[in-house]
N, C-alpha and C positions, 0 to 999 in steps of 0.2 A: 561315617555319617556323624554329624555333630548335632543330631536331633534327638538323642536319647534312645535308650534301649526299647522303650515302649513303642516309639514310632517305627523303629526297625522291625520289631516283632509283629506289629500290625501289618506292615507291608509284606513280610514273608508269609504270614498266615493268609493274607488275601490271595497271593499267588498259589499257595498250597490248595486253597479252596477251588481255585480255577482249574487245577489239575488233579482233583481229588481221586479220580478213577483212571488216571493216565500215568503209567510208570515212567515213560520217557520224559513226560512233562515234569514230573516230580524231581527227576535227576537234574533238569535244567534249573529248577528252583534251588536245589542244594548247591549247584555250581554258583548261582547268583549269590546265595547267602555266604558262601565261602570266599568268593573272589571279588565281589563288588567294592569299588572305591568311588567316592564322589566325583573325582576327575574323569571317571569312565562312564558317566551317566549317558552321554550321547551314544557311545559305543553300544551299550546295552539296549538303549531305546531303539536303535536301528537294526540290531542283529536279532533280537528276540521279538517275534510277532505278538506274543502274549502280553508283553509290557506295552508295546505300541497300541494294540487293540484296546486293552483295558483302560489305559489312560485317556486316549482320545474319545472313546465312547463316553466315559465319565464326564469329560470336559464338554462334549457336545450336548448331552442331555442334562448337564448340571446335577449329576449324581453326587450330592454332598458327602454322603457316607463313604463312597469309594475314594473321592478326592481327598478326604481327611486321612484315610488310611495310606494314601500315596504321597502325603504332604512332603515327606523328606526327599523322595525321588524328584518330585516337581521342583523343589527348591534347588536340588543339585543340578538338574538339567538347565534351569534358568541361569544359575550362577556360571556354569560352564559356557553357555551361549553368550552371556554378558561379557565374560572374559575374552572370548574369541572375537566378539564384536569390537571391543576396545583395542584389541591388538591389530585389527585390520586397518588397511590404509586406503579404503575406498574414497576417491576424490570426485568422481563423476558418476552420473546416472548409469545404471546397468540394468539388465533384464533377466528374469528367470521365468520359468513356466511351471504350471501345475495342471495335471489332467485329473478330472473327476467327473462323476455323473451327478446330476441334480434333477429333481422333479420338474415337470413342465410348469407347475404352479410356482415353484421357487424361481424358475428362470424368468417367467413373466414378471414376477414381483421385482426382481433385480433390473430387468429391462426398463421398467418404469422409473427407475431411480438413477438413470444416467446423470452424472454430475454430482450425485450424492456419495455417501460413505458406505463402506461395507467392512464389517469387522469379523474376525475369526477367533472364537473362544479357544479352539484347540491349538496345539502345535501345528504349524503349517509347513509341511515338507514340499519343497519345490525342486526343480532341476534346471541347471544351466543349459541343458540339451532339450530342445522342444520335442525331439523324437521320443525320448524317454517319457515325457509328459503325455504324449499322444497314446502311448501304450496303456497308460493308466486310464485315460479318457475312454478308450475303446475296450476296457477290460470286462465290462458287464454286457449281458445279453440285452439287445435292443427291444424296446416296446414303446408304445405311444405315450407312456407316462414318464419316460426317462429321457433326459437330454444329455448327451456327452458334451462336456465343456472343456475347453482349453483356456486356462487363465494365463494371460500374458501380462506379467507384472513388471512395471518399470519402477525401479527402486531409486529414490533420491537419498543418498547417504547423509545429506545434510539435515534430513528430517527423520529423527529416530524416535518413534513413539514406542518401539519395542526392540529387544535385542534380536540380532540376526547375524548369520555368518555362513560362509561356505564351510561344510563339515567333512570334506573329502578326507582330510588327514585323520579324523577321529571317528569316521563312520564305520559301521560293520560291513558296508558294501565297498569300501575303498573308493576308487574313482569310477566305478562301473556306472553309477547313476548320476554323477556330477551333482551331488545333493547339496541343497541350500535349505537351511532351517530357520524359521521365524519362531520366536517365543510366543506364548499365549497373549491374546489381545491385540494382534496386529490389525491395523486399520489402514484401508486403502480408499482412494477416491476412484469411482467407476468412470473412466474416460469414455469407454465405448463398450457395448456388449453386442456388437453387430459382426456378422460375417465370420464367426470363429472358424467354421469349416470352409467357408469360401476362401479365406485368406490362405488356408493350407492347400487349396487346389481341389478339394473334394466337392465338386459342384452337384453331383447327383444326390449325394447324401444330404447336402445342404437343402436342396429343393424339397426333399421328403420331409425334413424337419420343419421347414417354414410353413408348409401346407398344413401340418398338424397344428402348429401354433396359431395359424390364421383361423382355423375353425374355432378354437377356444377363444380367440380374441373377439370374433364376431358374437360368440355366445355371451361374452362379458361386456359387449358394447364399449370397447376401449378404442377410440379413434387413433390414439397415438401409436399403439401397437399395430393396428391395422395398416396405417400409413407406412410405418417402418417396414412391415413385412412386404407390402407391395413394392416398396423401393428396392428391397433386397432380392425379391423375385425377379424384378426387372434386371438387376445386375446379373443374376444367374442366367437368365435368358440371353442377355447380351454376350456373356462370356462363352455361351454355347453356340454363338453365331446367329441367334434369332433376334436380330436388332429391332425389327418392327414390333415384335411381341414385347421386347424389353421396354420400348418407348411407351407402349400401352400401359404397362404396369407403372412406369414412372409417372405418367400423366394421371393415372388413377390415384396414386399416392399424393401427388401435388393437389389434385382437386379436393381430396379429403382434408389435407393440411390447410388449404386456403379457406375452406368452409368452416373448419373447426378450431383452427389455431389463430393466435394473434398474427398481425400482418408481418412482423419481423421475427417470427418464432425461429429459434436456431435449428429446429428439426427440418425446416424447409430448405436450408442451405444444401445439405447433401443430395436432396432430390433435384434441386435446380442444377447442381453440379453434374449429376448423372444424365440429365437431359442434355446438358452441354456436351457430354461425352458422346451421346448419340449423334449430335450434329457434327461434332469433330470427325467421327468415324465416317460420316456421310460426306465429308469434305465441304460442308457448309460452315466455313470458318468464322464468318461474321456472326452467324446465329449462335455458334458455340461460344464465341467471345461474349456475346450478350448474356447468356445464361451463367457463364463462369463469373462474370462481374456482378450479376445479381446475387449469386451465392456469396461472393466476397463481401459485398455490401452488408449482408446480414451478419456475417462473421465479424466484421469490423465493429458493428454496433452491439454485439452480444455483451451482456453484463458479465458473463463468466469468461475466463481466459480461453481464447480460441486460437492460440498461436499455431497449433498444428493444422487446424482447418484452413487458416489463412495461408499457410505454407502450401497446402494442396492446391488452393485456388491460384496462387502465383505460379505454381508449377504448370497448371493447365493453361493459363494465359500465355505463359512462355512458349508452350507447345504451339499455340495458335500463331504467335509471331514467327516461330521457326518455320512453320508451313508456308507462311507468307514471305519467307526469305528475308525477314527483318531481323537479322541475327543480333544486332546491337540490343534491341528491346527484348529479344528472347533471352539473351544472357543476363540482362538486368533483372528480369523476373525470376529466372532460375537462381540467381544469386540471392534474391530476397527469400526464396523458398528454402534454399540450403541453409542460410543464416538462421532462420526461424527453427528449422528442424534441428540443427546442431545445438541450439540453445535449450531445447527441451527433451530431446531424445538421446538414448544411449548411442555411442559412436558407431555401433554395429547394427543399428536399426535398419531393416530393409527399405524403409521409406527414404532414407538418406541415399541408399544405393540408386533408387529411381532417379533422383535429381542428378546424381553424378552421371548416370547414363544419358540423361537429357542434355547436360552440358557437353558431354562427349560427342553427342550427335551434332550439335551446333559447330563444334570445332571441326568435325569430320566434313561437314558441308562446306566449310571455309577452306578445306585443304590443310588445316593445321593438325596433322596426324599425330605428332608427338604429344601435344596437349590432350587430344582426343583419347589417345591410348592411356594416358595417366588416369584420367577420370573413369574410363571404362574398367581399368584394372582395379581401381578403388571400389567400384560398384560390385565387381565380381567377387572380390575378397569379402565384402560384407555379406553378400547373398549366400556364399558358400558356408559361412559360419552361422547364418541365422534362418535359412529357409530349408525346406525339404529338398532332396536332391533332384526332384523332377518338378519343381515349381516353375510355372510359365514365365515368371520374371527372369529366371536364369536363362531360359531360352532366348528372351529378348536381348539379354546382355551378351550372350555368345554371338548372336547375330550382329550386334553392334560391333563387337570385336572383329568379326570376319570382314565387315565393311572397311574398318580401319586398316587391316592387313592388306586388303585389296589396294587401298590407296597407297600403301607403303611398298607395293610390289612383292609382298611376302605371300606368295600364292599357296604354298604348302600350309602355312599357319592359318591362312584364310579357310582353306579346305577343312582343316581339323575343327575350327570353330563352327563352321556352318553345319557340319555333320552333327556336332554336339547339340547345336540349337535345334535341329530337326528331330533328333532322337528324344530330347526332352519334351518338345511340343507335342509329338505324336502320343506320348504317354498321358497327356493331360487334356488335349483338345480334340474336337472332331476333325475329321480329315479335311473338310472344306473350310475350316476356320481361316480367317484372313491372315492370321499370324503364320500358319503353316504355308499358305499360298505365297506369302511374301518371302518366307525362307526358301521355298522351292524356286521362286523367281531368282533370288540371289544365287542359289546353287546352280541354276541353269546358266546364269551369266558367268559364274566362276568356271564351269566346265567348258564353256565356249572359249574363255581365256586360255585355259590349260590346253585345249585342243589346238588352237592356233599358235600357242606359245610353247609347244612342247620342247622346242629347241631354243627357246628364248626366255629363260626363267627370270631375267632381270630387267624386263622392259614393261612399259605400260601399254594397255590396249583400251583406249577410251571408246573407240568404235571401229567398225570394220575398215573404214578408210585409213585411219591411223595405224591399224594393224598391218595394212598392206605396206605402208611406208617402212615399218619395222622389219617385216618379213623380207622385203626387197633388199634392204641393207644387209641382211644376214647372208643372202645368196650371192649378191654381186658387189664387187668393189668398184671404185670410181673409174679405174682404168678400163674395165670391161664396159661400163656404162657409156664411155666416150666413143665406143666403136660403131654405134649406129644411131640413126636419128630418133627412132621411136623410143629407145631406152633413154636417150637424153631428155626428151620431152617429159616422159613420165618421171624421171629422176628430178627434174626441176619442179614439177608439180608436187612431188612428195617432199621436197625440201621445204616448200611452203607449209605443208602439213607438219613437218618437223618443227618449224618455227612456232607454229601454233602450240605444239607440245611444250616447247621450252618456255612459253609464257606462263605455264602452270595452270592452264585451263582444266577444270575438272570435266569428268564425263558428262555431267549435267549441262555445263556450259557448252560443250561441244555439240550436244544434241540440240541446244537452242539455236546455234549458229548454222549447223547443218541439219535442217529440220527433218526429222524422221517421218513426219506426216506429209511432207511434200512428195507429190507423185513422182517427180523426177528423181528424187533421192531414193524412193522405194524401188524404182527401176534400176538404179545403179547397184543397190545392195547385192543382188545375186551375182553381178559381174565382179564386184569387189571380192565376194566370198570365193568365187571361182578362181580369181587371180591368186588369192591366198593359197588355195588348195594346189594350184598349179605351181606356185613358188615352192611349196613344200615338196612337191614331186621333183621339181627341178633341183632342189637341194639334195634329194636322194639320187636323182639321175636322169635329167634331160627331158623337157617338154618344150615345144615351140610355143611361146607366149605372144607372138606378134599380133594375131587377130584380137585376142582378149585385151591386150594392153592398148592397142590403137583405139578400140571402141571405148575403153575405159577413160582414156585421156580426153576424148571428145565430150563424153557425158559429164565427167568431173568438171571440166571447164565451164559447161553450161550451168552446172548446179551450184558450185561454190560461190559464195558472195564476195565480190571484190572488196567491199568495205570491211570485211572481217579479216581477210588474209593480206590485204594491202598490195596485191599485185595481180596481174592477169598473166596466165601461163599459156604457152602454145601458140 
């Protein structure tokens, strides 16, 4: 230490006083006195709790006497952090996490300061692994006066108001905690203080917390906090499958906001957006689009930078276009969303993954499976590195991947992805949630494909009629087909279906042209399925198909539309 013997002696005496009746503790002080070097300041800070505890408590309560006695150590740790910071080569935004508990009073105070600044007097220890931070957030016993908080910090290396660095190489914990340390006086802008537990998938715990805060907000007559909480309670209800209850909360939040806030207040935008989500889930896409655009209009007029909010609105408007099968405008809005997110967020932010998944879905709907797979894989890579292992967003991405593999005829890969999607969803959502039901529907469709295609792993099964064509080809060759009249007729009809396949029509298009709601088609389906089963039996060993096939030819001729297939058979 280059701070003089007096400073060194004061520091050692401070630690001895801390352990005055603790023999083991005094041995640690002797070790520190003997071995400490300035370049090891971070090592000692992280490995010895008495140093960490004493320093941060003094910084937090501004204990000038203790801080003066620790002045040499404070200088050493700052200089080491500053050196590591200057040696680093951070060029783009990155994110770290900190878990801690704070009083409900402090939480409310910070929630009223969204868009403002927050500073930390103490050394700020964070982790690059959100799971480590969550352990610290949940480390205290719960009561109504304590709020577990996960700080999600986005660091812009171009703005350095204090020294910071990854300290894995010099930490007493090595790489166990993936630790990142900020020097004293770090200042951050509060972008959001909402849904900290919701975003991690803990909906029940979130609801409990919000109801506690809501009681205090009413007691303090704070309309902004009340509106904010009702909005988030609506989100929790919606995520648990109670859509109508969620809409009631949203409308209550909107009514408070419209009565008490300025007309274009930025806090109204997320409420309007969530109402749009309700109508989107209800398949009222025009109404959803109306609310999404109202939210976007507010975001565009906001005096504070609102690029992220704008990105969310473009994302949602793109989803509306996608549902309307206007893929060009869907991609245009998704591209706007992705560009804005990429300009302000770290490369592995989970919100970027959502947009990649949306773009993937559009490509999948267009039958462009290679491009769809690229974007879906990008989404999955981001989510695996930034989300808990059972977050619902991962379930959606695995489901998206399964649909792509179905389109690529990779049935085993599709099965693996759909099972993974269901496993994750069941751990975070109620059994009757729409996401779980959609995954089960995809799984049923896949199982049907595997059942009919047990001997045909490399073919497409767009619907039962097309499956029949493929099964038939597997059983009979053209020489056998020429031997009798009824097989010739069916073969010609199935050649038409084959031409339909080769035009690259998706299963959705096939359903449009062979309408599943048509009574005639509904009557045909059982016979098509029976023919498929019979063909499978024939493949194993001999069933007379004459009656089934004759009836099927007649009904298919009556049902299939001439203008779709371009010919009349039979």
